[in-house]
All heavy atoms as an XYZ file, in Angstrom:
664
protein
N       3.966     29.179     28.729
C       5.213     28.575     29.226
C       6.338     28.802     28.294
O       6.275     28.476     27.111
C       4.915     27.033     29.373
C       6.074     26.293     29.973
S       5.729     24.509     30.095
C       4.914     24.390     31.586
N       7.343     29.508     28.774
C       8.480     29.815     27.903
C       9.513     28.658     27.910
O       9.270     27.635     28.544
C       9.102     31.116     28.339
C       9.630     31.073     29.765
O       9.802     30.018     30.341
N       9.934     32.262     30.317
N      10.572     28.904     27.254
C      11.564     27.822     27.057
C      12.202     27.379     28.394
O      12.369     26.175     28.625
C      12.631     28.257     26.071
C      13.639     27.256     25.799
C      14.605     27.712     24.747
N      15.616     26.718     24.567
C      16.484     26.755     23.577
N      16.501     27.681     22.677
N      17.422     25.798     23.485
N      12.567     28.292     29.250
C      13.226     27.918     30.505
C      12.284     27.152     31.427
O      12.689     26.199     32.058
C      13.741     29.208     31.217
O      12.667     30.114     31.403
C      14.828     29.854     30.402
N      10.987     27.539     31.430
C      10.008     26.785     32.205
C       9.814     25.357     31.684
O       9.743     24.425     32.451
C       8.691     27.492     32.263
C       8.745     28.811     33.032
C       7.440     29.555     32.885
O       6.587     29.186     32.062
O       7.311     30.587     33.570
N       9.817     25.241     30.383
C       9.732     23.910     29.768
C      10.922     23.042     30.121
O      10.791     21.887     30.414
C       9.533     24.006     28.236
C       8.160     24.410     27.834
C       8.028     24.339     26.343
N       8.994     25.230     25.773
C       8.912     25.800     24.582
N       7.887     25.558     23.828
N       9.812     26.615     24.159
N      12.096     23.646     29.995
C      13.325     22.867     30.323
C      13.338     22.481     31.774
O      13.718     21.361     32.141
C      14.567     23.722     30.017
C      14.844     23.867     28.546
C      16.086     24.738     28.267
O      16.699     25.209     29.238
O      16.401     24.920     27.070
N      12.866     23.353     32.618
C      12.829     23.035     34.087
C      11.781     21.907     34.342
O      12.074     20.974     35.127
C      12.435     24.293     34.887
N      10.669     21.912     33.647
C       9.666     20.855     33.807
C      10.260     19.545     33.325
O      10.034     18.493     33.944
C       8.409     21.221     33.036
N      10.942     19.531     32.211
C      11.548     18.318     31.669
C      12.609     17.807     32.635
O      12.643     16.578     32.906
C      12.144     18.573     30.255
C      12.970     17.407     29.833
C      11.000     18.814     29.282
N      13.418     18.663     33.173
C      14.420     18.264     34.109
C      13.819     17.627     35.350
O      14.291     16.625     35.913
C      15.353     19.398     34.511
C      16.256     19.809     33.370
C      17.143     20.910     33.768
N      17.792     21.581     32.603
C      18.828     21.069     31.972
N      19.359     19.943     32.339
N      19.331     21.711     30.904
N      12.719     18.206     35.873
C      12.026     17.665     37.045
C      11.488     16.250     36.713
O      11.612     15.335     37.572
C      10.862     18.546     37.462
C      11.274     19.674     38.339
C      10.033     20.354     38.965
N       8.994     20.696     37.991
C       8.901     21.850     37.357
N       9.830     22.789     37.519
N       7.905     22.101     36.492
N      10.967     16.069     35.509
C      10.389     14.769     35.171
C      11.542     13.736     35.019
O      11.445     12.580     35.491
C       9.660     14.858     33.825
C       8.348     15.678     34.060
C       9.298     13.471     33.241
C       7.606     15.965     32.786
N      12.638     14.161     34.442
C      13.811     13.250     34.294
C      14.492     12.914     35.587
O      15.127     11.823     35.713
C      14.811     13.859     33.255
C      14.337     13.881     31.833
C      15.387     14.561     30.956
C      14.076     12.476     31.257
N      14.422     13.805     36.588
C      15.054     13.548     37.859
C      14.240     12.589     38.708
O      14.805     11.979     39.667
C      15.254     14.877     38.611
C      16.382     15.713     38.021
O      17.211     15.076     37.322
O      16.396     16.941     38.255
N      12.999     12.401     38.434
C      12.145     11.501     39.209
C      12.572     10.042     38.931
O      13.169      9.731     37.905
C      10.674     11.637     38.851
C      10.104     12.957     39.206
C       8.648     13.135     38.689
O       8.182     12.215     38.016
N       8.030     14.216     38.996
N      12.304      9.183     39.876
C      12.600      7.761     39.685
C      11.594      7.182     38.679
O      10.396      7.533     38.711
C      12.474      7.006     41.008
O      11.175      7.110     41.499
C      13.512      7.493     41.973
N      12.010      6.319     37.780
C      11.105      5.767     36.829
C      10.093      4.836     37.476
O      10.352      4.207     38.496
C      12.021      4.958     35.874
C      13.265      4.755     36.635
C      13.399      5.883     37.608
N       8.900      4.721     36.928
C       7.870      3.874     37.540
C       8.258      2.403     37.418
O       8.995      1.980     36.499
C       6.613      4.175     36.769
C       7.092      4.711     35.421
C       8.420      5.388     35.738
N       7.733      1.594     38.319
C       8.034      0.172     38.324
C       7.238     -0.525     37.196
O       6.073     -0.200     36.993
C       7.610     -0.472     39.647
C       8.465     -0.037     40.805
C       9.926     -0.509     40.659
O      10.158     -1.604     40.182
N      10.826      0.337     41.042
N       7.922     -1.392     36.432
C       7.346     -2.118     35.327
C       6.938     -3.505     35.845
O       7.706     -4.134     36.589
C       8.362     -2.208     34.183
C       7.771     -3.004     33.047
C       8.779     -0.809     33.737
N       5.745     -3.943     35.488
C       5.335     -5.299     35.909
C       6.315     -6.364     35.434
O       6.842     -6.279     34.289
C       3.980     -5.473     35.274
C       3.507     -4.097     34.983
C       4.708     -3.259     34.729
N       6.503     -7.422     36.220
C       7.491     -8.451     35.904
C       7.039     -9.248     34.691
O       7.906     -9.714     33.883
C       7.696     -9.355     37.089
N       5.798     -9.522     34.464
C       5.370    -10.348     33.395
C       5.243     -9.596     32.083
O       4.892    -10.145     31.038
C       4.030    -11.045     33.715
C       2.910    -10.018     33.981
O       3.261     -8.854     34.251
O       1.724    -10.375     33.867
N       5.529     -8.358     32.108
C       5.413     -7.525     30.851
C       6.516     -7.937     29.852
O       6.253     -7.926     28.635
C       5.588     -6.033     31.228
C       5.447     -5.053     30.092
C       4.011     -5.157     29.556
C       5.726     -3.639     30.525
N       7.689     -8.312     30.308
C       8.780     -8.650     29.412
C       8.342     -9.815     28.480
O       8.602     -9.789     27.257
C      10.051     -9.020     30.208
C      11.182     -9.433     29.291
C      11.883     -8.518     28.548
C      11.547    -10.788     29.228
C      12.942     -8.909     27.739
C      12.602    -11.162     28.402
C      13.278    -10.254     27.687
O      14.294    -10.646     26.859
N       7.812    -10.899     29.048
C       7.468    -12.068     28.257
C       6.366    -11.677     27.237
O       6.409    -12.138     26.077
C       6.939    -13.213     29.111
C       8.000    -13.833     29.978
C       8.187    -13.094     31.298
O       7.324    -12.273     31.656
O       9.196    -13.333     31.977
N       5.435    -10.862     27.630
C       4.354    -10.424     26.742
C       4.956     -9.567     25.552
O       4.532     -9.826     24.395
C       3.358     -9.595     27.510
C       2.047     -9.512     26.826
O       1.691    -10.457     26.048
O       1.317     -8.511     27.030
N       5.860     -8.688     25.867
C       6.485     -7.846     24.853
C       7.312     -8.725     23.859
O       7.230     -8.540     22.658
C       7.320     -6.774     25.525
C       8.184     -6.085     24.473
C       6.459     -5.778     26.204
N       8.030     -9.670     24.389
C       8.850    -10.556     23.495
C       7.926    -11.361     22.609
O       8.231    -11.496     21.406
C       9.771    -11.462     24.388
C      10.414    -12.539     23.515
C      10.836    -10.622     25.024
N       6.823    -11.863     23.176
C       5.902    -12.667     22.333
C       5.323    -11.780     21.239
O       5.253    -12.220     20.053
C       4.830    -13.222     23.238
C       3.841    -14.162     22.540
C       2.827    -14.757     23.482
N       2.236    -13.774     24.427
C       1.221    -12.959     24.135
N       0.654    -12.993     22.921
N       0.741    -12.125     25.015
N       4.829    -10.612     21.588
C       4.205     -9.732     20.597
C       5.243     -9.274     19.552
O       4.955     -9.190     18.367
C       3.598     -8.544     21.249
C       2.306     -8.867     21.937
C       1.712     -7.634     22.519
N       0.465     -7.932     23.214
C      -0.272     -7.031     23.791
N       0.071     -5.742     23.723
N      -1.376     -7.382     24.412
N       6.440     -8.985     20.013
C       7.504     -8.538     19.090
C       7.826     -9.639     18.073
O       8.087     -9.321     16.890
N       7.975    -10.836     18.562
C       8.242    -11.975     17.660
C       7.199    -12.172     16.648
O       7.456    -12.407     15.499
N       5.944    -12.080     17.084
C       4.812    -12.183     16.138
C       4.864    -11.130     15.106
O       4.604    -11.309     13.960
C       3.474    -12.191     16.916
C       2.320    -12.393     16.067
C       1.031    -12.577     16.860
N       1.008    -11.646     18.069
C       0.167    -11.792     19.021
N      -0.711    -12.778     19.021
N       0.138    -10.957     20.005
N       5.152     -9.866     15.561
C       5.207     -8.750     14.622
C       6.321     -8.940     13.592
O       6.128     -8.696     12.410
C       5.431     -7.433     15.431
C       5.131     -6.234     14.598
S       5.345     -4.657     15.466
C       5.431     -5.024     17.139
N       7.479     -9.447     14.062
C       8.605     -9.674     13.157
C       8.229    -10.756     12.101
O       8.572    -10.677     10.938
C       9.868    -10.080     13.916
C      10.530     -8.941     14.585
C      11.701     -9.512     15.414
C      11.039     -7.914     13.633
N       7.555    -11.807     12.610
C       7.141    -12.886     11.642
C       6.126    -12.335     10.623
O       6.231    -12.687      9.457
C       6.535    -14.033     12.397
C       7.553    -14.918     13.096
C       6.953    -16.196     13.639
N       5.858    -16.010     14.587
C       6.051    -15.774     15.871
N       7.258    -15.704     16.384
N       4.966    -15.584     16.653
N       5.237    -11.502     11.041
C       4.250    -10.940     10.097
C       4.932    -10.026      9.081
O       4.633    -10.061      7.902
C       3.209    -10.155     10.839
C       2.192    -11.008     11.536
C       1.144    -10.166     12.218
N       0.197    -11.026     12.922
C      -0.751    -10.584     13.726
N      -0.894     -9.257     13.906
N      -1.558    -11.388     14.323
N       5.842     -9.232      9.562
C       6.595     -8.315      8.622
C       7.400     -9.128      7.615
O       7.440     -8.805      6.454
C       7.552     -7.387      9.427
C       6.880     -6.245     10.006
C       7.901     -5.310     10.586
N       7.256     -4.322     11.381
C       7.892     -3.523     12.251
N       9.200     -3.666     12.448
N       7.240     -2.610     12.941
N       8.042    -10.178      8.152
C       8.842    -11.063      7.221
C       7.935    -11.701      6.169
O       8.259    -11.770      4.995
C       9.604    -12.141      7.998
O      10.416    -11.485      8.987
C      10.460    -12.959      7.123
N       6.787    -12.231      6.587
C       5.831    -12.839      5.669
C       5.323    -11.832      4.661
O       5.247    -12.144      3.463
C       4.719    -13.533      6.464
N       4.999    -10.630      5.112
C       4.476     -9.639      4.202
C       5.594     -9.198      3.197
O       5.297     -9.044      1.996
C       4.025     -8.428      4.962
N       6.842     -9.084      3.676
C       7.908     -8.736      2.761
C       8.126     -9.828      1.708
O       8.301     -9.524      0.540
C       9.189     -8.548      3.587
C      10.274     -7.842      2.791
C      11.548     -7.584      3.640
N      11.235     -6.767      4.799
C      11.448     -7.116      6.040
N      11.989     -8.296      6.319
N      11.130     -6.282      7.059
N       8.062    -11.099      2.154
C       8.260    -12.193      1.185
C       7.128    -12.202      0.190
O       7.313    -12.470     -0.993
C       8.289    -13.513      1.937
C       9.617    -13.694      2.641
C       9.693    -15.022      3.331
N      10.961    -15.155      4.003
C      11.236    -16.070      4.900
N      10.311    -16.920      5.235
N      12.426    -16.114      5.495
N       5.889    -11.944      0.631
C       4.765    -11.936     -0.307
C       4.883    -10.838     -1.311
O       4.539    -10.972     -2.475
C       3.431    -11.790      0.500
C       3.020    -13.034      1.232
S       2.821    -14.490      0.162
C       1.353    -13.984     -0.703
N       5.360     -9.654     -0.847
C       5.518     -8.526     -1.792
C       6.630     -8.843     -2.828
O       6.478     -8.581     -4.013
C       5.909     -7.278     -1.025
C       4.686     -6.618     -0.326
C       5.165     -5.441      0.497
C       3.656     -6.185     -1.302
N       7.708     -9.490     -2.387
C       8.763     -9.908     -3.346
C       8.223    -10.962     -4.298
O       8.545    -10.928     -5.524
C       9.969    -10.448     -2.607
C      10.928     -9.357     -2.197
C      11.178     -8.935     -0.952
C      11.758     -8.541     -3.053
N      12.079     -7.875     -0.912
C      12.472     -7.613     -2.202
C      11.925     -8.478     -4.408
C      13.343     -6.700     -2.716
C      12.842     -7.522     -4.916
C      13.510     -6.673     -4.081
N       7.433    -11.909     -3.801
C       6.886    -12.897     -4.691
C       5.944    -12.284     -5.700
O       5.938    -12.644     -6.889
C       6.104    -13.924     -3.843
C       5.501    -15.065     -4.592
C       6.566    -15.948     -5.253
C       4.600    -15.914     -3.658
N       5.098    -11.298     -5.267
C       4.251    -10.594     -6.196
C       5.042     -9.817     -7.249
O       4.697     -9.823     -8.411
C       3.339     -9.631     -5.400
C       2.334     -8.816     -6.182
C       1.287     -9.761     -6.848
C       1.653     -7.835     -5.293
N       6.101     -9.183     -6.845
C       6.937     -8.407     -7.761
C       7.618     -9.341     -8.789
O       7.622     -9.057     -9.997
C       8.041     -7.659     -6.980
C       8.999     -6.821     -7.809
C       8.256     -5.670     -8.467
C      10.162     -6.326     -6.958
N       8.109    -10.492     -8.338
C       8.739    -11.433     -9.292
C       7.656    -12.002    -10.226
O       7.898    -12.151    -11.453
C       9.459    -12.551     -8.497
C       9.836    -13.685     -9.382
C      10.676    -11.973     -7.808
N       6.507    -12.301     -9.723
C       5.418    -12.829    -10.608
C       5.023    -11.796    -11.600
O       4.748    -12.161    -12.777
C       4.218    -13.238     -9.727
N       4.946    -10.514    -11.253
C       4.568     -9.486    -12.198
C       5.716     -9.323    -13.258
O       5.396     -9.149    -14.422
C       4.364     -8.155    -11.456
N       6.936     -9.414    -12.841
C       8.060     -9.335    -13.799
C       8.028    -10.462    -14.816
O       8.272    -10.312    -15.999
C       9.380     -9.250    -13.087
N       7.755    -11.710    -14.261
C       7.694    -12.864    -15.131
C       6.479    -12.742    -16.113
O       6.619    -13.037    -17.299
C       7.619    -14.189    -14.329
C       7.229    -15.377    -15.212
C       8.912    -14.407    -13.638
N       5.343    -12.318    -15.609
C       4.168    -12.139    -16.441
C       4.393    -11.084    -17.523
O       4.043    -11.280    -18.671
C       2.976    -11.763    -15.593
N       5.065    -10.028    -17.170
C       5.368     -8.987    -18.146
C       6.330     -9.480    -19.224
O       6.167     -9.239    -20.402
C       6.013     -7.698    -17.505
C       6.400     -6.692    -18.460
C       5.473     -5.881    -19.067
C       7.741     -6.512    -18.749
C       5.888     -4.910    -20.005
C       8.147     -5.577    -19.677
C       7.207     -4.766    -20.289
N       7.331    -10.265    -18.795
C       8.321    -10.793    -19.725
C       7.649    -11.741    -20.718
O       7.898    -11.700    -21.899
C       9.449    -11.481    -18.943
O      10.052    -10.571    -18.081
C      10.497    -12.035    -19.939
N       6.786    -12.604    -20.195
C       6.088    -13.599    -21.072
C       5.203    -12.828    -22.009
O       5.172    -13.166    -23.212
C       5.326    -14.586    -20.176
C       4.334    -15.379    -21.028
C       6.243    -15.492    -19.442
N       4.461    -11.824    -21.546
C       3.651    -11.044    -22.427
C       4.419    -10.355    -23.507
O       4.053    -10.344    -24.649
C       2.839    -10.012    -21.567
C       2.128     -9.010    -22.439
C       0.921     -9.187    -23.063
C       2.577     -7.711    -22.818
N       0.595     -8.086    -23.789
C       1.585     -7.144    -23.648
C       3.705     -6.947    -22.500
C       1.729     -5.871    -24.143
C       3.785     -5.712    -23.022
C       2.819     -5.154    -23.817
N       5.544     -9.750    -23.106
C       6.360     -9.029    -24.086
C       6.953     -9.937    -25.143
O       7.058     -9.587    -26.318
C       7.477     -8.236    -23.344
N       7.371    -11.135    -24.728
C       7.922    -12.066    -25.708
C       6.835    -12.638    -26.629
O       7.124    -12.971    -27.799
C       8.630    -13.239    -24.970
C       9.912    -12.834    -24.290
C      10.481    -14.028    -23.496
C      10.937    -12.341    -25.292
N       5.601    -12.727    -26.173
C       4.548    -13.280    -27.034
C       3.996    -12.240    -27.973
O       3.749    -12.487    -29.095
C       3.363    -13.787    -26.135
O       3.807    -14.052    -24.868
C       2.774    -15.023    -26.725
N       3.715    -11.030    -27.424
C       3.038    -10.014    -28.224
C       4.034     -9.189    -29.047
O       3.739     -8.770    -30.156
C       2.260     -9.050    -27.266
C       1.661     -7.886    -28.029
C       1.199     -9.825    -26.526
N       5.251     -9.041    -28.550
C       6.289     -8.254    -29.223
C       5.842     -6.878    -29.568
O       5.693     -6.491    -30.718
C       6.770     -8.935    -30.509
C       7.486    -10.191    -30.292
C       8.281    -10.468    -31.538
N       8.590    -11.808    -31.721
C       9.094    -12.277    -32.845
N       9.196    -11.472    -33.823
N       9.447    -13.486    -32.966
N       5.601     -6.036    -28.559
C       5.102     -4.666    -28.793
C       6.107     -3.770    -29.491
O       5.759     -2.687    -30.009
C       4.760     -4.149    -27.390
C       5.604     -4.947    -26.479
C       5.762     -6.282    -27.125
N       7.366     -4.129    -29.560
C       8.418     -3.300    -30.175
C       8.493     -3.518    -31.688
O       9.053     -2.721    -32.372
C       9.767     -3.582    -29.561
C      10.228     -5.019    -29.702
C      10.835     -5.607    -30.735
C       9.992     -6.064    -28.729
N      11.063     -6.926    -30.521
C      10.526     -7.232    -29.251
C       9.387     -6.108    -27.493
C      10.486     -8.465    -28.593
C       9.323     -7.333    -26.839
C       9.882     -8.460    -27.397
N       7.824     -4.570    -32.228
C       7.850     -4.801    -33.650
C       6.743     -3.960    -34.329
O       5.608     -3.988    -33.848
C       7.669     -6.308    -33.964
C       7.576     -6.572    -35.424
C       8.805     -7.094    -33.334
N       7.110     -3.316    -35.379
C       6.097     -2.491    -36.152
C       5.175     -3.477    -36.909
O       5.634     -4.371    -37.612
C       6.817     -1.556    -37.081
C       5.893     -0.575    -37.756
C       6.653      0.368    -38.612
O       7.806      0.747    -38.233
O       6.120      0.809    -39.624
N       3.871     -3.298    -36.776
C       2.959     -4.190    -37.499
C       3.050     -3.934    -39.055
O       3.384     -2.837    -39.462
C       1.565     -3.793    -36.950
C       1.730     -2.411    -36.427
C       3.150     -2.325    -36.016
N       2.769     -4.971    -39.795
C       2.850     -4.808    -41.245
C       1.761     -3.778    -41.719
O       0.691     -3.690    -41.164
C       2.530     -6.174    -41.785
C       1.880     -6.912    -40.699
C       2.370     -6.292    -39.463
N       2.119     -3.064    -42.725
C       1.234     -2.023    -43.255
C       0.064     -2.670    -44.003
O       0.215     -3.529    -44.861
C       1.967     -1.089    -44.184
O       1.106     -0.147    -44.725
N      -1.171     -2.220    -43.733
C      -2.348     -2.740    -44.365
C      -2.915     -1.814    -45.378
O      -3.853     -2.118    -46.120
C      -3.400     -3.049    -43.288
C      -3.006     -4.079    -42.266
C      -2.935     -5.448    -42.780
O      -3.580     -5.823    -43.737
N      -2.121     -6.296    -42.171
N      -2.321     -0.573    -45.507
C      -2.945      0.481    -46.365
C      -2.244      0.582    -47.735
O      -2.767      1.201    -48.624
C      -2.799      1.800    -45.668
O      -1.405      2.086    -45.424
C      -3.575      1.813    -44.363
N      -1.163     -0.040    -47.960
C      -0.459      0.044    -49.217
C      -1.131     -0.874    -50.241
O      -1.352     -2.092    -49.968
C       1.014     -0.368    -49.072
O       1.632      0.393    -48.042
C       1.783     -0.158    -50.383
N      -1.444     -0.355    -51.408
C      -2.096     -1.201    -52.410
C      -1.069     -2.212    -52.995
O       0.115     -1.973    -53.005
C      -2.571     -0.204    -53.471
C      -1.696      0.979    -53.275
C      -1.335      1.015    -51.875
N      -1.612     -3.349    -53.418
C      -0.629     -4.317    -53.965
C      -0.056     -3.832    -55.290
O      -0.748     -3.163    -56.079
C      -1.530     -5.573    -54.155
C      -2.909     -5.032    -54.206
C      -2.984     -3.800    -53.427
N       1.171     -4.179    -55.545
C       1.826     -3.790    -56.797
C       1.563     -4.904    -57.853
O       1.975     -6.043    -57.653
C       3.340     -3.617    -56.583
C       3.746     -2.438    -55.706
C       5.237     -2.494    -55.481
C       3.368     -1.176    -56.365
N       0.905     -4.551    -58.901
C       0.669     -5.509    -59.978
C       1.073     -4.873    -61.306
O       1.136     -3.676    -61.473
C      -0.839     -5.821    -60.061
O      -1.551     -4.612    -60.263
C      -1.355     -6.528    -58.782
N       1.441     -5.713    -62.252
C       1.815     -5.292    -63.580
C       3.276     -4.827    -63.720
O       3.558     -4.042    -64.612
N       4.167     -5.244    -62.907
C       5.557     -4.868    -63.079
C       6.155     -5.726    -64.070
O       6.614     -6.649    -64.267
C       6.295     -4.968    -61.756
C       6.188     -3.714    -60.956
C       5.320     -3.472    -59.940
C       6.963     -2.513    -61.040
N       5.457     -2.253    -59.433
C       6.470     -1.597    -60.116
C       7.991     -2.086    -61.840
C       7.022     -0.325    -59.939
C       8.511     -0.795    -61.654
C       8.016      0.046    -60.712
C-alpha cells in the first residue's frame, strides 16, 4: 500500500459517520476520570512528602555528623620536652 492508497483509505474512514456512543458511557468515564485524578494527586503528594522527609533527614544527619569537618589527626606523636 503506497502513500496515496493510505491517504485514500484514511479519507474514506474520516468521511464515514462516527459510531453511536452509549448514553451511560459519559457518567462512567467521568467517574473513572475523577478517580484517576484523585489517585494521581495523592501519589504526587506522597512523593513530595517523601522528598521533603528525605531532605529533612539529610539535613539532620549533616548537622549531627558534620561530614565537612576534617577529623583530628591521630597519627602525630605528642610533643614533649619543649
